[in-house]
C-alpha positions in Angstrom: -26.0 122.8 70.2 -28.2 122.6 73.4 -28.0 125.4 75.8 -26.7 122.9 78.3 -23.6 122.2 76.0 -23.2 125.9 75.2 -22.9 126.7 79.0 -20.3 123.7 79.4 -18.6 124.9 76.3 -18.4 128.8 77.6 -16.9 127.5 80.8 -14.4 125.4 79.1 -13.3 128.2 76.6 -12.0 130.1 79.7 -10.3 126.9 81.0 -12.3 127.0 84.3 -13.3 124.1 86.3 -16.9 124.3 87.7 -15.3 125.3 91.0 -13.8 128.3 89.3 -17.0 129.1 87.8 -18.8 128.9 91.3 -16.1 131.1 92.8 -16.7 133.7 90.3 -20.2 133.6 90.2 -19.9 134.0 94.2 -17.6 137.0 93.8 -20.0 138.7 91.4 -23.0 138.1 93.5 -21.1 139.8 96.4 -20.7 142.7 94.5 -24.2 142.9 93.6 -25.2 142.5 97.3 -26.8 138.9 96.5 -26.0 136.3 98.9 -25.6 132.6 97.3 -25.7 129.3 98.7 -22.4 127.5 99.7 -19.8 126.6 97.2 -20.9 122.9 96.9 -24.3 123.7 96.4 -23.4 126.2 93.5 -21.2 123.4 91.8 -24.0 121.2 91.9 -26.2 123.7 90.3 -23.7 124.3 87.5 -23.3 120.5 87.0 -27.2 120.2 86.8 -27.2 123.1 84.1 -24.5 121.6 82.1 -26.2 118.1 82.2 -29.5 119.7 81.2 -31.4 118.7 84.4 -31.9 121.9 85.8 -33.1 125.2 84.3 -31.0 128.6 84.9 -32.8 131.0 86.7 -33.1 134.7 85.8 -30.8 135.4 88.9 -28.3 132.9 87.7 -28.4 134.1 84.1 -27.7 137.6 85.1 -24.6 136.4 87.4 -23.4 134.1 84.3 -23.8 137.2 82.1 -21.6 139.3 84.4 -18.9 136.5 84.9 -18.7 135.7 81.2 -19.4 139.0 79.6 -22.3 140.3 77.4 -22.7 137.0 75.7 -25.5 135.5 77.7 -27.0 138.9 78.7 -27.3 139.7 75.1 -28.8 136.4 74.1 -29.7 134.6 77.1 -31.6 132.0 75.1 -28.5 131.4 73.2 -26.3 130.2 75.8 -28.5 129.7 79.0 -31.8 128.2 77.0 -35.4 129.5 77.1 -36.3 131.6 80.3 -38.1 129.5 82.8 -41.7 130.3 83.2 
């Protein structure tokens, strides 16, 4: 299964919309002292990741790991795809 499909599947397991995930990522970022862009911008990124059009950066990988638990952190390539270069 491709990384984009795994990201979508992980979100759907929690029965979250892309907006729900975006809200949780914003809260996780705030807790770490990271300021993210607007909610709509983040939803657009999530959509791009899930469609395989965008690569997940290291910062967002870490936030996804925080939101989803250790699954992405322990094996980022498994859920988020290979690290961007």
